[in-house]
C-alpha positions in Angstrom: 61.3 -22.5 16.7 64.0 -19.9 17.4 62.7 -16.4 17.7 66.2 -15.1 16.8 66.3 -17.3 13.7 62.9 -16.0 12.6 64.0 -12.4 13.1 67.2 -13.0 11.2 65.4 -14.6 8.3 62.9 -11.7 8.2 65.7 -9.2 8.1 67.4 -11.1 5.3 64.2 -11.5 3.3 63.5 -7.7 3.7 67.0 -7.0 2.3 66.5 -9.4 -0.6 63.2 -7.7 -1.4 64.7 -4.2 -1.4 67.5 -5.3 -3.6 65.2 -7.1 -6.0 62.8 -4.2 -6.1 65.4 -1.5 -6.8 68.1 -3.1 -8.9 66.3 -5.8 -10.8 62.9 -4.2 -11.3 62.5 -0.5 -10.7 65.6 0.5 -12.7 64.4 -1.6 -15.6 60.9 -0.1 -15.4 62.2 3.4 -15.4 64.3 2.7 -18.5 61.3 1.2 -20.2 58.4 3.5 -19.2 60.0 6.7 -17.8 59.7 8.2 -14.4 56.3 9.8 -15.1 54.5 6.5 -15.5 56.0 5.2 -12.3 54.9 8.1 -10.2 51.6 9.2 -11.7 49.7 11.7 -9.7 46.0 12.0 -9.1 45.9 14.6 -11.9 46.9 12.1 -14.6 44.4 12.2 -17.5 43.6 8.5 -17.1 42.6 8.9 -13.5 40.5 12.0 -14.3 38.7 10.0 -17.0 38.3 7.1 -14.7 36.6 9.2 -12.0 34.2 10.5 -14.6 33.5 6.9 -15.5 32.8 6.0 -11.9 30.3 8.9 -11.5 28.5 7.6 -14.6 28.4 4.1 -13.2 27.0 5.5 -9.9 24.2 7.2 -11.9 23.5 3.9 -13.7 23.3 2.0 -10.4 20.9 4.6 -8.9 18.7 4.4 -12.0 18.7 0.6 -11.9 17.4 0.8 -8.3 14.5 2.8 -9.6 13.7 0.6 -12.6 14.1 -2.5 -10.4 11.5 -1.4 -8.0 8.6 -2.7 -10.1 10.1 -6.2 -10.3 10.7 -6.2 -6.5 7.1 -5.2 -5.9 5.9 -7.9 -8.3 8.1 -10.4 -6.5 6.6 -9.5 -3.1 3.1 -9.8 -4.5 3.9 -13.2 -6.0 5.4 -14.3 -2.6 2.3 -13.3 -0.7 0.0 -15.0 -3.2 1.8 -18.2 -4.1 3.9 -18.9 -1.1 2.6 -17.1 2.0 -1.1 -17.5 1.5 -0.9 -20.7 -0.5 1.2 -22.4 2.3 -1.2 -21.1 4.9 -4.1 -22.7 2.9 -2.3 -26.0 2.6 -1.6 -26.1 6.4 -5.2 -25.0 7.2 -6.4 -28.0 5.1 -4.0 -30.3 6.9 -5.0 -29.0 10.3 -8.7 -29.3 9.4 -8.2 -32.9 8.3 -6.3 -33.6 11.5 -9.2 -32.1 13.5 -11.8 -34.2 11.6 -9.8 -37.4 12.3 -8.9 -36.6 15.9 -10.0 -39.4 18.3 -8.7 -37.8 21.6 -9.1 -34.5 23.3 -5.3 -34.0 23.2 -5.2 -34.5 19.4 -8.3 -32.3 18.9 -6.8 -29.5 21.0 -3.5 -29.6 19.1 -5.4 -29.6 15.7 -7.5 -26.6 16.8 -4.4 -24.7 17.9 -2.7 -25.4 14.7 -5.8 -24.5 12.7 -6.1 -21.1 14.4 -2.4 -20.4 13.9 -2.6 -20.9 10.2 -5.8 -19.0 9.9 -4.1 -16.0 11.6 -1.1 -16.5 9.3 -3.4 -16.4 6.3 -5.0 -13.1 7.5 -1.6 -11.6 7.9 -0.7 -12.7 4.4 -3.9 -11.2 3.0 -3.2 -7.8 4.7 0.4 -7.9 3.3 -0.9 -8.7 -0.2 -3.2 -5.7 -0.1 -0.4 -3.4 0.8 2.0 -4.9 -1.7 -0.6 -4.5 -4.5 -0.8 -0.8 -3.8 3.0 -0.5 -3.9 3.1 -2.4 -7.2 0.6 -0.1 -8.8 2.6 3.0 -7.7 5.8 1.4 -9.1 4.0 0.7 -12.4 3.2 4.4 -12.8 6.8 5.5 -12.1 8.4 2.9 -14.2 8.6 4.7 -17.6 10.4 7.7 -16.0 12.9 5.4 -14.3 13.6 3.6 -17.6 14.3 7.0 -19.3 16.7 8.0 -16.6 18.5 4.7 -17.0 18.8 5.2 -20.7 20.4 8.6 -20.2 22.8 7.3 -17.6 23.9 4.4 -19.9 24.5 6.9 -22.8 26.7 9.1 -20.5 28.7 6.1 -19.4 29.4 5.1 -23.0 30.8 8.5 -23.7 33.0 8.4 -20.6 34.2 4.9 -21.6 35.2 6.1 -25.0 37.1 9.0 -23.6 38.9 6.7 -21.2 39.9 4.4 -24.1 41.2 7.4 -26.1 43.3 8.6 -23.2 44.5 5.1 -22.5 46.0 4.8 -26.0 47.1 8.4 -26.5 48.5 9.4 -23.1 49.4 6.1 -21.4 51.7 3.2 -21.9 50.9 1.2 -25.0 49.9 -2.4 -24.4 52.9 -3.5 -26.4 55.2 -2.0 -23.8 53.7 -4.2 -21.2 54.0 -7.2 -23.5 57.7 -6.8 -24.0 58.4 -6.9 -20.3 57.9 -10.7 -20.3 61.6 -11.2 -19.5 60.8 -9.6 -16.1 58.0 -11.9 -15.2 60.1 -14.1 -12.9 61.4 -11.1 -10.9 57.9 -9.6 -10.8 56.5 -12.9 -9.5 59.4 -13.4 -7.1 58.7 -10.1 -5.5 55.2 -11.2 -4.6 56.8 -13.4 -1.9 58.2 -10.3 -0.3 55.5 -7.9 -1.3 55.0 -6.4 2.2 55.9 -6.8 5.8 53.2 -9.3 6.4 54.4 -11.5 3.6 58.0 -11.3 4.9 56.9 -12.2 8.4 54.9 -15.3 7.1 57.9 -16.4 5.0 60.3 -16.0 8.0 57.8 -17.8 10.3 57.6 -20.8 7.9 61.4 -21.0 7.2 62.3 -20.8 10.9 60.4 -24.0 11.6 63.2 -26.2 10.3 65.9 -26.7 7.8 63.6 -28.6 5.3 61.3 -25.5 5.2 64.3 -23.3 4.4 65.2 -25.6 1.5 61.6 -25.4 0.3 61.8 -21.6 0.2 65.1 -21.6 -1.5 63.8 -24.0 -4.1 60.8 -21.8 -4.7 62.8 -18.6 -5.1 65.1 -20.4 -7.6 62.2 -21.8 -9.7 61.3 -19.1 -12.2 58.7 -21.2 -13.9 56.9 -22.1 -10.7 56.9 -18.5 -9.5 55.4 -17.3 -12.7 52.7 -20.0 -12.8 51.8 -19.1 -9.2 51.5 -15.4 -10.0 49.4 -16.1 -13.1 46.9 -18.0 -11.0 46.5 -15.4 -8.2 49.1 -16.8 -5.8 48.5 -18.9 -2.7 45.5 -18.3 -0.5 46.4 -15.9 2.4 49.8 -15.2 0.7 51.2 -18.3 2.3 53.9 -19.3 -0.2 55.7 -21.6 2.2 52.7 -23.7 2.9 51.8 -23.8 -0.8 55.3 -24.9 -1.7 55.2 -27.6 1.0 51.9 -29.0 -0.5 53.2 -28.8 -4.0 56.4 -30.7 -3.2 54.5 -33.4 -1.3 52.1 -33.9 -4.2 55.0 -34.3 -6.6 56.6 -36.9 -4.3 53.4 -38.9 -4.1 52.3 -38.7 -7.7 54.7 -39.4 -10.5 52.2 -37.9 -13.0 53.0 -34.3 -12.0 55.8 -33.0 -14.2 58.2 -30.2 -13.2 57.2 -26.6 -13.5 59.8 -26.1 -16.2 58.3 -28.9 -18.3 54.8 -27.6 -17.5 55.6 -24.2 -19.0 57.7 -25.4 -22.0 56.0 -28.5 -23.2 53.7 -28.4 -26.2 50.1 -27.9 -25.0 51.2 -26.4 -21.7 50.9 -28.0 -18.2 49.2 -31.4 -17.9 46.0 -31.8 -16.1 47.9 -33.4 -13.2 50.2 -30.4 -12.9 47.4 -27.9 -13.1 45.5 -29.9 -10.5 48.5 -30.1 -8.2 49.2 -26.4 -8.4 45.5 -25.5 -7.9 45.3 -27.6 -4.7 48.6 -26.2 -3.5 47.5 -22.6 -3.9 44.0 -23.0 -2.7 44.9 -25.1 0.4 47.8 -23.0 1.6 45.5 -21.9 4.3 43.9 -25.1 5.7 40.2 -25.6 5.3 38.3 -27.0 8.3 36.6 -30.3 7.4 32.9 -30.8 8.0 32.2 -34.4 9.3 29.1 -36.1 10.4 28.5 -35.4 14.1 28.9 -39.0 15.1 32.3 -39.4 13.2 34.7 -38.1 15.9 37.7 -39.8 14.5 37.7 -38.0 11.1 40.4 -35.3 10.4 39.5 -31.7 11.5 41.0 -30.2 8.4 40.9 -31.2 4.7 44.1 -33.0 3.7 45.3 -31.3 0.5 47.4 -34.3 -0.6 44.3 -36.5 -0.3 42.2 -33.8 -2.1 44.6 -34.0 -5.0 44.6 -37.8 -5.1 40.8 -37.8 -4.9 40.5 -35.9 -8.1 43.4 -37.6 -9.8 41.9 -41.0 -9.2 38.4 -39.9 -10.1 39.7 -38.4 -13.3 41.6 -41.6 -14.2 38.6 -43.7 -13.4 36.5 -41.6 -15.8 34.2 -40.4 -13.0 34.5 -36.7 -13.7 33.0 -34.5 -16.4 34.7 -34.9 -19.8 35.7 -31.3 -19.8 37.7 -31.7 -16.5 41.1 -32.0 -18.2 40.5 -28.8 -20.2 40.3 -26.6 -17.1 43.0 -24.1 -16.2 44.8 -24.0 -12.9 42.8 -20.9 -12.0 39.5 -22.7 -12.8 40.5 -25.8 -10.9 40.8 -23.7 -7.8 37.0 -23.4 -7.9 36.7 -27.2 -7.9 39.2 -28.3 -5.2 38.5 -25.6 -2.6 37.2 -26.3 0.8 33.8 -24.5 0.8 31.6 -26.0 3.5 34.5 -28.3 4.5 33.3 -31.0 2.2 35.3 -34.3 2.7 36.5 -36.2 -0.3 34.2 -39.1 0.7 31.2 -36.9 0.3 32.2 -36.0 -3.3 32.5 -39.7 -4.1 29.1 -40.3 -2.7 27.7 -37.3 -4.8 28.9 -38.9 -8.0 27.7 -42.4 -7.1 24.3 -41.1 -6.0 23.6 -39.1 -9.2 24.8 -41.9 -11.4 22.6 -44.4 -9.6 19.5 -42.2 -9.0 19.3 -39.6 -11.9 21.9 -40.4 -14.6 19.7 -38.4 -17.0 20.9 -35.2 -15.2 24.5 -35.8 -16.2 23.5 -35.7 -19.9 21.9 -32.3 -19.8 23.4 -29.2 -21.5 26.2 -27.6 -19.4 24.0 -24.8 -18.0 21.9 -27.2 -15.9 24.1 -30.4 -16.0 24.3 -31.9 -12.5 22.9 -28.8 -10.8 19.4 -29.4 -12.2 19.2 -31.9 -9.3 18.5 -29.0 -7.0 15.2 -28.3 -8.8 14.2 -31.9 -9.2 15.3 -33.4 -5.9 15.8 -30.8 -3.2 12.4 -30.0 -1.7 11.9 -26.3 -1.0 11.2 -25.7 2.6 13.0 -25.7 6.0 10.4 -27.6 8.1 12.2 -30.9 7.7 15.7 -29.7 8.6 15.1 -30.7 12.2 15.2 -34.3 11.0 18.8 -34.1 9.8 20.7 -37.2 11.0 24.0 -36.8 12.9 25.5 -39.8 11.1 25.1 -38.4 7.6 27.2 -35.9 5.7 25.6 -32.4 5.4 24.7 -32.9 1.7 23.1 -36.3 2.4 20.9 -34.5 4.9 20.0 -31.8 2.3 19.0 -34.4 -0.2 17.0 -36.2 2.5 15.2 -33.2 4.1 15.4 -30.3 1.5 16.0 -26.7 2.4 15.5 -23.1 1.2 17.9 -20.8 -0.6 21.1 -21.5 1.2 21.0 -25.2 1.5 19.7 -25.6 -2.1 22.6 -23.4 -3.5 25.1 -25.3 -1.3 23.9 -28.6 -2.7 24.2 -27.2 -6.3 27.8 -26.2 -5.8 28.5 -29.5 -4.1 27.2 -31.7 -6.9 29.1 -29.6 -9.5 32.4 -30.0 -7.7 31.7 -33.7 -7.3 32.0 -34.0 -11.1 34.8 -31.5 -11.4 33.0 -28.4 -12.5 34.2 -25.1 -11.2 31.6 -23.1 -9.2 31.4 -20.1 -6.9 28.8 -18.7 -4.5 27.0 -15.8 -6.1 24.4 -14.5 -3.6 21.9 -11.9 -4.5 19.1 -10.3 -2.5 16.6 -13.0 -1.6 18.5 -15.8 -3.4 21.3 -18.2 -2.5 22.4 -18.4 -6.1 25.5 -19.8 -7.7 27.6 -19.4 -10.8 29.5 -22.1 -12.6 31.8 -22.8 -15.5 30.7 -24.1 -18.9 32.7 -24.5 -22.1 31.0 -21.3 -23.4 31.7 -19.2 -20.3 30.4 -18.9 -16.7 26.6 -18.9 -16.1 24.3 -18.2 -13.2 21.9 -20.8 -11.8 19.2 -20.6 -9.1 18.9 -16.8 -9.1 18.6 -13.6 -11.2 21.0 -13.0 -14.1 24.4 -11.4 -14.1 24.4 -7.9 -12.6 22.2 -8.7 -9.7 24.6 -10.5 -7.3 28.1 -10.6 -5.9 31.1 -12.9 -5.5 33.9 -13.1 -3.0 37.3 -12.7 -4.6 41.0 -12.2 -3.7 40.4 -8.5 -2.9 37.1 -8.9 -1.2 33.4 -9.1 -2.2 32.8 -7.7 -5.7 30.0 -7.2 -8.2 29.3 -10.4 -10.1 29.8 -8.6 -13.4 33.5 -8.0 -12.5 34.0 -11.7 -11.8 32.4 -12.4 -15.2 34.6 -9.8 -16.9 37.7 -11.4 -15.3 36.8 -14.9 -16.5 36.3 -13.5 -20.1 39.6 -11.7 -20.0 41.4 -14.9 -18.8 39.8 -16.7 -21.7 42.1 -14.7 -24.0 45.0 -16.9 -22.8 48.4 -15.4 -23.6 47.0 -11.9 -23.9 45.8 -12.0 -20.3 49.4 -12.1 -19.1 49.4 -8.3 -19.8 46.8 -7.9 -17.0 48.9 -10.0 -14.6 52.1 -8.2 -15.5 50.5 -4.7 -15.1 49.1 -5.7 -11.7 52.5 -7.0 -10.5 54.1 -3.8 -11.6 51.5 -1.9 -9.5 52.6 -4.0 -6.6 56.2 -3.0 -7.1 55.3 0.7 -7.3 53.3 0.2 -4.1 50.8 2.4 -2.3 47.8 1.4 -4.5 44.6 -0.1 -3.3 43.4 -3.1 -5.3 40.1 -4.3 -6.6 38.9 -7.1 -8.9 37.0 -5.0 -11.4 36.1 -1.5 -12.3 32.5 -1.6 -11.1 33.6 -2.8 -7.7 36.1 0.0 -7.1 35.6 1.8 -3.8 37.5 5.1 -3.2 40.5 6.3 -5.2 42.5 3.8 -7.3 46.1 4.3 -8.3 47.3 4.6 -11.9 48.5 1.1 -12.3 45.4 -0.5 -10.9 43.2 1.6 -13.2 45.4 0.8 -16.1 45.3 -2.9 -15.2 41.5 -3.0 -15.0 41.1 -1.2 -18.3 43.3 -3.7 -20.1 41.2 -6.5 -18.5 38.0 -4.8 -19.6 39.3 -4.4 -23.1 40.2 -8.1 -23.3 36.8 -9.1 -22.0 35.0 -7.0 -24.6 37.0 -8.7 -27.4 36.1 -12.2 -26.1 33.6 -13.6 -28.6 34.6 -17.3 -29.1 33.7 -19.8 -26.4 36.5 -19.6 -23.8 37.4 -23.3 -24.0 37.4 -23.5 -27.8 40.0 -25.9 -29.1 40.4 -27.9 -25.9 39.7 -31.6 -26.0 39.1 -34.2 -23.3 41.4 -37.2 -23.4 39.8 -39.6 -20.8 36.5 -41.4 -21.4 34.0 -40.6 -18.6 30.8 -41.7 -17.0 28.9 -39.4 -19.3 30.5 -41.1 -22.3 29.2 -44.4 -20.9 25.6 -43.2 -20.9 26.0 -41.3 -24.2 27.3 -44.4 -25.9 24.1 -46.2 -24.9 21.6 -43.4 -25.5 19.0 -45.4 -27.4 15.6 -45.1 -25.8 14.0 -48.1 -27.4 13.2 -51.2 -25.3 15.5 -54.1 -25.8 15.7 -57.6 -24.4 17.0 -56.3 -21.1 13.5 -54.9 -20.6 11.6 -58.1 -21.1 10.1 -59.9 -18.2 12.2 -63.0 -17.4 11.0 -66.3 -15.9 13.7 -68.8 -15.0 13.4 -72.6 -14.9 12.4 -72.5 -11.2 9.5 -70.2 -11.9 11.2 -67.1 -10.4 10.3 -63.9 -12.2 12.3 -60.7 -12.8 10.2 -57.7 -13.9 12.4 -54.9 -15.4 11.0 -51.6 -14.1 10.8 -50.3 -17.7 8.7 -53.1 -19.0 5.5 -51.3 -18.0 2.2 -51.8 -19.8 1.1 -48.4 -18.5 2.7 -46.1 -19.5 3.6 -48.0 -22.7 7.3 -47.6 -23.5 6.6 -48.2 -27.2 4.4 -45.1 -27.2 6.6 -42.9 -25.0 10.2 -44.4 -25.0 11.5 -41.8 -22.4 8.4 -41.9 -20.3 6.4 -38.8 -19.3 6.9 -35.9 -17.0 6.2 -38.1 -13.9 7.5 -41.5 -14.9 10.8 -41.4 -16.7 12.7 -44.2 -18.4 16.4 -43.8 -18.5 19.7 -45.7 -19.0 21.0 -47.4 -15.9 24.6 -47.7 -14.7 23.7 -51.3 -13.9 23.1 -51.9 -17.5 19.8 -51.8 -19.4 17.3 -49.2 -18.2 15.6 -48.0 -15.1 12.4 -46.2 -14.1 12.3 -43.0 -12.2 9.2 -41.8 -10.4 9.6 -38.0 -10.3 9.2 -36.0 -7.1 7.5 -33.2 -9.1 4.1 -33.3 -10.7 0.7 -35.0 -10.0 0.8 -38.6 -9.0 0.4 -41.3 -11.7 0.2 -45.1 -11.4 2.3 -47.5 -13.5 1.3 -51.0 -14.3 2.8 -54.4 -15.3 1.1 -57.5 -16.9 2.9 -60.6 -15.8 2.1 -64.1 -17.0 2.7 -66.4 -14.0 3.4 -70.0 -15.0 2.8 -71.4 -11.5 0.2 -70.2 -9.0 1.5 -69.9 -5.5 3.3 -67.8 -2.9 6.0 -65.5 -4.2 8.4 -63.3 -2.2 8.2 -59.9 -3.8 11.1 -57.4 -3.6 12.2 -54.3 -5.6 15.8 -53.2 -6.4 15.8 -49.4 -6.1 17.4 -46.1 -5.0 15.8 -43.6 -2.6 17.1 -40.1 -1.6 15.0 -39.8 1.5 13.2 -41.6 4.3 9.6 -42.5 5.1 8.7 -43.5 1.5 6.2 -46.1 0.4 4.9 -47.7 -2.8 1.3 -48.8 -3.0 0.5 -52.1 -4.9 -2.9 -53.1 -6.2 -2.8 -56.8 -7.3 -5.2 -57.8 -10.1 -7.4 -54.7 -9.6 -8.0 -55.2 -5.9 -9.2 -52.2 -4.0 -7.2 -53.4 -1.0 -3.8 -51.7 -1.4 -0.6 -53.3 -0.2 1.8 -50.8 1.5 5.4 -51.5 0.5 7.9 -49.7 2.8 10.9 -48.4 0.9 14.3 -48.4 2.6 16.3 -45.1 2.8 19.2 -46.1 0.6 21.0 -42.7 0.8 21.4 -42.7 -3.0 22.8 -46.3 -3.3 21.2 -49.4 -4.8 19.4 -51.6 -2.3 16.4 -54.0 -2.1 13.1 -53.8 -0.2 12.3 -56.4 2.4 10.6 -59.5 0.9 6.8 -59.4 0.9 4.8 -62.6 0.3 2.2 -62.3 -2.4 -0.4 -64.9 -3.5 -0.4 -65.0 -7.4 -2.8 -66.8 -9.6 -1.7 -68.9 -12.6 -1.9 -67.0 -15.9 -2.0 -63.2 -16.2 -1.5 -61.0 -13.1 -1.7 -57.2 -13.1 0.6 -55.2 -10.8 -0.5 -51.6 -10.4 1.8 -49.3 -8.4 0.8 -45.9 -7.1 1.9 -43.3 -4.6 0.1 -40.7 -2.5 0.9 -37.7 -0.4 4.0 -35.5 -0.4 6.7 -38.0 -1.4 10.2 -37.8 -2.8 11.4 -39.5 -6.0 12.4 -43.1 -6.3 14.4 -45.0 -9.0 13.6 -48.6 -9.6 15.7 -51.1 -11.6 13.5 -54.2 -11.3 11.1 -56.2 -9.3 11.7 -59.8 -8.2 9.2 -62.6 -7.5 10.8 -65.6 -5.9 8.6 -68.7 -5.9 8.3 -69.9 -2.3 5.4 -72.4 -2.5 3.4 -73.4 -5.5 0.3 -75.5 -6.0 -1.3 -77.5 -8.9 -4.6 -76.0 -10.1 
């Protein structure tokens, strides 16, 4: 790379930016809006009204802290009672049991040490509970006053908001004026490439690396449609337009399904899903994401390949593996699918889809609030004690499924499984919770944590209050009208000298006129959003969900009948139980679930949650003899067993279950002696075990005798 070439390019780009700003944009803006609006001072009525609004918001936040104190105190009491002390009691019981069964001095000493530790821990919890109960009673006494203060603060905020709206319409630029500037969109978007000295330096650095890069920049600057689409979708990560253009061009070369940006903007219905996906990947991966590989896989790429990320989702979409709503998502929404959070490799996403379709297909049929992500509640054991058993040869999320976790790992898994099926999601932490938010056809929702207003998200301009993110998504749902927000923000960039923020409630310090104006337009659009944001969009590719939905009947059919072939071999469908009786409870019960299987027919799932139950089969054996018993199943974790009582015997047979990592596999054959006629198989489980999904049991006749 030539330093002189880089400097020359930087100089040329700076000149181009100055010319574009003054002659093509600023002169037109002055003619349109007048000098006053382009040089608004801090004494402008809109800014004065905005400051009053900010003071009212501050009063509300202060009052909410007071009103929230009672809930915080109750939460601490609940934690002491139901987690701290309860866990100590469980561990005391375990330690006492270990002490009672100890056969050596070493084992006895270890059990005594453990027992004393947990007794001390319980005493600490009981002292903490006593203090927390006192604090809770004090908070209960102060709560009515705090609620009244909050009510007054909210009333004052409403008055300030109404005054701001009045000034916005009477003293500021009418919204229609922003709308009629649409013919300036390309120049406004083009200026983003040169928006400041850092952007110019990045551009010159990229272009100086070779003639092909200079051509890419020239092509980008000449493509009005692409520039506008990039600007409408928040631009490339890190402002790296050169890298984004390089990825975009490479994707178009490798996939013939991605149309030109001109066709994307002008064709009926807007850009295709392939174009939206390509642009989302290009913008989001302009700054490379490190890839997180299993520790033992030293030959894997260190960074996520954006081209392969695009192809992964294109192929998964065409194969019908993604959510039916995937092809309704906007480019901006798709960025929350294809990003590189946690460095998740494409192979891990493929595994996530396969695992859930094998193991818990019922979770992909839930309503959108908990679809896919409900697996965190049902399958990810709460606790960090087993994290030490994470395997170096597994992907991170395979280890989370295997060993569980607390707030962080659970929320990470939730976002991972959503992205696996093409659902946009974002980290939304709140005090004491590793929560998440995700897209639904009716708007974004929060899972695994408190409701909107009690968390934050990380956005283009830094960490913001989660309500600002929600407001932004609702404003974007207005479609064409949202272009006014984009346009006003771009004009603010041209004027310069203004700090930026994502929403009004996240503003820190003084904001400039254009930023305030932009955010108030956004707020106004969000307030007017009443219909579901994705109304009118339709999916065009059949998906895995359609497969299960098309076969949603819960009644047993011939696939669930016990089959005996000519050689005397027996296949017992897992859903052909006599207890529980499928005829009485077609979907099973809270512990034992019957559900459609991706292998065809149905499968039984033994739930991780809830008290243990047994399940039973009555099998008419034509030939007495020795049978090799095996089960076809899916397990999410290790050290799992199934206990079998044959014909009511008190002697239980321990069947070791393989750790299948969410895939279908078969247990090792186990020889059983079966009598001629009716045989009863009673399966049960004990202890702290994970879930297991069973398709069927096989009994292969090895040796038979004549009675």
